[in-house]
Each structure stands twice: as C-alpha cells, then as structure tokens.
N, C-alpha and C positions, 0 to 999 in steps of 0.2 A: 502441591500447587506450583512449585518451581519446575518440576518435570513437565507438568501440563503447560506451563508458560512457554518453555523452550520448544515443546512439541508443536504447539499452535503457531508460534512465531516462525519456526522453520517450515511448517506446512504452508503457511501464507506466503512466505518468501519464495518457496519453490513454485507455488501456483502462480506467482507474479513473474518470476524469471522465465518460466517455460515458454510463454508466448513470444518473449523477446528472442529466445533461442530458436524457436520455430522460424521466425523471420530471418534470423541469421543463416539458418540452414538453407532456406529458399534462396537467399541472396548469394550464398557461396555454392549453390547447386549441389549441396550434400544431401541427396535424396535417395530413398530406397525405391527402386523401380519395380513394379509388379511383374514378376517373371515366374511362370509356372515351371515346375509343379510345386516348388517349395514355398513360394510367396503366396500369402492368402489375401493380401490387400488388393484393391481395385485401381488405385490411383497412386501416383508418385507421392511418397510420404517422407517428410523431413526426418533426418536422423539427429544426432547431437543431443538426445535427451539426457545422456550421461553428464554432459556439461552443465545442464540445469541442476541435476541432482548434486553434483560435486560443488558447484558454486554456492548453492543454498546451504549445504552442509558445512562448507568451509567458513562462510560468513558467520553462521550461528555458532560454530565451534570456537572461533576466535572471540566472538561476543561472550561466550560462556567462560573462556579462559580469563578474559579481562574483568568481567563483572560477577562471575559465579564463585570466585574465591576458592577454587578446588585445592585440595591438599596434594601438592605436587610431590610429596614424599611417597605417596601411594602409586600414582601414575606419573612418572617423571616427564619433564618437558620433551625430552628426546623421544619418548614414546609418541607424543602428539606429532612431533616433527616427522617421525617415521610414517604415521598414518597420512599426514598431509602430503608429503613429497612422494610417497608410494602411490597414493591416489592420483597425484598430478601426473606422474609418469604414465599411468594407465589412461588418463584422459587425453593427454597429448598423443599417445600412440593410437588410441581409439579414434580420435578425430582425424588423424592422418590416414588411418585405414579406411574410414568412412568416405573420405574424399578420393583417395588414390587406389583403394582396393588392393592392398598388399597380398602377395601369395601366402598360403598357410605356413610355409617354412620360415617366414619372417615374423609372424604374429606372436610367436611364443617369447620373443625377445623382451617386449615391454612387460608382460607379466613376470618374467624371470627377474628383470631389474627391479620392479616394484617389490617383489618378495624379498630380494636381497636388501633393499633399503630398510624393510621392516626388521630383518635379521640384524643389520648393522645398528639399528636403533636400540637393540637389546630386548625387544619384545619376545618373550618366550625363552630367552637364554637361561633364565634361572630355573626353568623346569628340569627337575632331576628325576622325577618319577611319575608314573601314570597309575591310575586306579586299576585295581585287579579285583573283579567281582568274586573271584574264587579264593581270595586270601590276601596276603600282604601286597602292598604296592610294588610295581615293577620298576627297578632302578634303570634309568636310561642315561645317566650322566657320564657316558663313556666318551673318550677322546680318541681321535685318529688323526693321522697326518696325510696331507696331500701335497706332495713335493715338500716345501719347507713351511707350509701353513698348518697350524694346529686347529682342528675343528672338533667340536663336540657333537655328539649324536643329536641332542636337541636342536642344534642349528640346522642340521640337514632335515630333521623331521618337520620343523616349522616351515622351512622353505617348500618342502614337498606338499605339506598340508595346504599352504596358501595357493600353490600352483593348481592343486586339485580342485579347490573351491572356486578359483577364478575360471577354470575351464568348464566346471559344472554349470555355472550360471551363464557363461558365454554360449554354450550349446543348448541351454534351456530356453533361450530367448527366441521362440519361434511363433508364439501366438500373442495377440494383443493383451498386455497386462500380465502375462504369465510370470515372467522373470521378476518384474517389479513387485507384483503382488506377493509372491513367495518370499522375496527379499524383505518386504514389509513384515510378513509373519515371522520371519527369522529374527529380524531386529527387535520386534516386540517380545519374542520369546526370550532373547538375551536380556532384554530390559527386565522382564519378570524374574528371571533367574538371579539377577543381582540382589533381590530382596530376600532370598533364601538365607537361612542362618549360616550355612557353610560358605557363602560367597560374600554377601553384604558389602558391595562396592558401589557407593554413590556416584563416584566419578565415571565408572564404566556405564552405570545406568544413564548418566547424562549423555555420554557419547552415543549409546544405543538409541535413546529416545530422539536425539537430534537427527540421527541418520534415518530413523523411522519417519520423522516428519518430512524430511527431504524427499523420501520415496513417495509418501502419501500425496504431497503436493503435486508431484509429477504424475502420479497414477490417475489423477483426475482427467488428464489428457491422453493417457496411455491405455486405459481400459477400452475394450471394444465398444464402438469402432474408434480405434486409435487415430489421433491427429498428429502424433509424433512418436517415434520409436526411441528406445534406449541407445541404439547404436552400439558399436564395439566398446566405446568408453563406458557406457552405463552398464552393459551386461557383465563386463569384467570387474567394474568397481563394486558391484553388489556382492559378488563372491569374495572379493578381497576384503571388504569390510566385515562380512559375516565371519570369515576366517580369522581376522585379527581380533574381533570381539570374543570369539571362542577361546583364543589363546590368553588374552588379558584376564578373562574370567577364571583362569586357572586350568587351562587345557580341558575345557568342557567340550571335548571333541564329540562325545556321544550325543550331546544335546543337539549340536549342529547336524550330526548325521541323521538324527530322527526328523528334524525339520526338513532337511534337504534329501531325505532318504530315497524317495521315488526318483527325483531328478538324478541323484548320484548313481543309482543302480541303472537307470536308463542310459546315462552318459557312458558308464563303464561298459555296458553291453555294446553301445554304439562304437566305442573305440575298439573293442575286441573284434567286432564284426568287420570294421574297416581294415584292421590289420590283416585279418584272415583273407580278405578279398584284395589285399595289396593296394589299399587306398590310404590317403592321408588321414590320420586320426583327427586332424583339426578342421577338415572340410565338412561343411554341413550337408545333410541330406534330408529326405522326407520319411525316414524310417523311425523317427523318435515316437515315443508313446503319445505325446500330445497331438501329433499329426495323425496317428492311428485312431485316436478318439474321434477326430473329424471324419475319418474314412468310414467309421461304423455309423455315422449319422448324427453325431452330436454337433451342436453349433459351437462357435468359438467360445462364447460365454459359458456354455454348459461344460465344455472340456476344461476350461480354466478354473471354473468354480469347483469341479470335482477334485482337481489337483490342489486347489486352495484348502479344501476341506480336509484332505488327507494330511497335508502339512500342518494345518492348525491343530488337528487332533493329536498327532504325534508330538508336536511342539509343546502342547499343553501338558501332555503326559510326562514329557521329559523334565519339566520344571519340578515335578513332585516326586520323581523316582530317584532312588539311590543307584549305585553301580549295578547291582544284580538285576534290579528292575529295568534299568535301561538296556542291559544285555538282552533280557527277555523281550523287551519292546522292539529292539533291533531285529531279533529273529522273527517276531510277528510281522514287522515291516517287510522283511524279505518275502515272507509268505504272501502278504498282501500284494506285493509287486508281482509275484508269480501268478497268483490267481487273476489279478487284473490283466496281465499280459495274455494269459491263456484265454480269458473271456473275450478280450479284444480280437484275438486271432480267430476264435470260433465265430464271433459275430461278423467279422470281416469276410470270412469264407462264405457265410450264409448270404451276406449282402452282395458279394462279388463272386459268384460261383464259377465265372468264366476265367478268373485269375488263377494261374498255376499255384499249387500248394506251396512251392518254395518261396514265392513272393509274399504270400500271406504270413508264412512262418518266419520271415526274416526280421520280425520285430525283435 
C-alpha cells in the first residue's frame, strides 16, 4: 500500500505540473517546430516535459525521505544526492538546449557531468564483480592511474554505462510517447525486480515506483497525439534514472539491456552508420527503427505499441531469469531485432519500389 500511495501521489503531481510546464514552454517560446522529414507532429509543440517529470519525481522523493523513514544504511544520503544533482544537471542542460539548440559537440558535456556526479556519490563504486553465466563471477575491482589520480575499473564502467543509457533514450525520443512509455516499462521492471529474493531492496523499490509515477503522469499528455514533448532534459533523464536504478540494484545490467534491448541495438547501429558516413553520432536522423515502422505503414500509436510490447515481454522475462537465462534471452532479443529489421526492410522495398536499395537497407 505504501508503494501504491507514492505511485499515485507522484502520478497525480506530474499530471498537475505538466500543464503548468506547457504554459511555461509557450511563454518562453521553447517549442519544437514541425520540420520534415524527421518531425512527425503538425503544429509547434512545447518541450520541457523533462522538467515536469523531474520536479514531480524530486518533490515526491524528498517527501519519501522525510516521511518514509528509509534505512539510509542501505542506500546512503549521498546516493540520493547523486541522483538529485545528476538529474538537475541534465535538466538544466536539456532546457538550455531546447531553448538555444546547442551543436551536438556540446551536448555530451551535461550527460558526462551528470554521470560523474553519480560516480562521485559512490553509486556502484563497491561493485567488485559481475555475474558470469558460465561459471564463477568475473572480478573487476582493478585500479589504474591517470596522471596522479587513482581510478578503479568499476568507476569507469559505471560512467560508461550511464553515458550509454542516457544517449540511448535521447536518440529513442522520436515518436509520441515512445521514450516515456519504454522508460515507464523499465522503471516498473526495476520495481518488480526489487522483490526477488536475491535483491530485496525496499528503498530502491520506492525510488523506482516514484520515478514510474512521474513518467506516467507525464505520459497522459505525451502519448499520441502529444501536447508536450520530453525535450532534451526528459529524454536524457529517463536513461540516466534507469541506468542508476540498474546499478543500485546490484549491477542488474542484463535486466536493463533486456528492457531497452531494441532501442540499444537500434542506437548502436545508428552510431556505427553515422561514423561510417562521417556524420556526428549525436545528430538525429530518420533512419531509426521507429521511423522505419512508420515508413511501412504503421501509425504512430501502432509503432509505439509494438515497441512497448517487445520491451514489456523481455522486461517481464528478465525479472524471473537467472544469469544463464538472461544471456539466452539477450541472444533471442538480438535475433528478434534482426528479424524485425529484415522484415521492415522487405516491407519498405515492397511499399516503395522506386526507392534505391541502398536507402531501404540503411536501417
């Protein structure tokens, strides 16, 4: 009942804050203008949705810390501070980018700083080994030196993991409700995972369910037809929070990979493709899977629901599987991605026979 209370309160708060943020975005002229071919909306749409998600999450998280009486020996205060200030950096950077449209070479600075704040807070530093489905755990507690600074391998891995998750959700945000909906599925998956015997973390469950409520309250306005978008702040905040939750839960990286598997594979291929063609890996285009689903005739809602379904299925499976089972599920997920991509290419060629083969196969 406590979890349900915080979930409903946060959902209601986000649903109440979002209209005010919409007015603020219109007042500050922070709008996403409809520009073909990548933009799918028809009218100028307010950004700053991430501000609504962050504020509702922050308010209810503080409310939980004051009234929920969490055991801070399990999740120290500095961990909460790392989440709060790391998220704040992303929101500030995202709002500024939505307003001034920074070049891609600058956009990585805010995620990098937010990830460093998490590292400095100590989240994930105690991780000394990772699961090995083929035998004994793999020890990663190595140290190395950069100039005069002593670093451990977990520090570098945590930073890289967070950066990867942030840019996955950033590039995923292309259709109404897609990024926020998959973020909601991811948060609920992390919440469910906290009740498994090997995890059993009530505090992390509270953080996850509060964040899930913040996303759901916003999703009421973000699902197609969206009246407000996440913006840079929201799209990066979702990946940041899912990455942090996976670490706090005990390096449940495989679980996050299963929930976010299709977007991660899609983003990885997009980055590789852009590098091959000497383009910025941070600059968006219309080659992503979700846009290709539109190209073969699916509506926005249909395309988004297909990707919701895949994430929900693999997220549910991840809650109940052990290491070897998750490895098999990851292999299956890669095969699903390949089959889905091939199917989309075939249907695209059939629907657009006049388009050169290279364009269709660039998925």
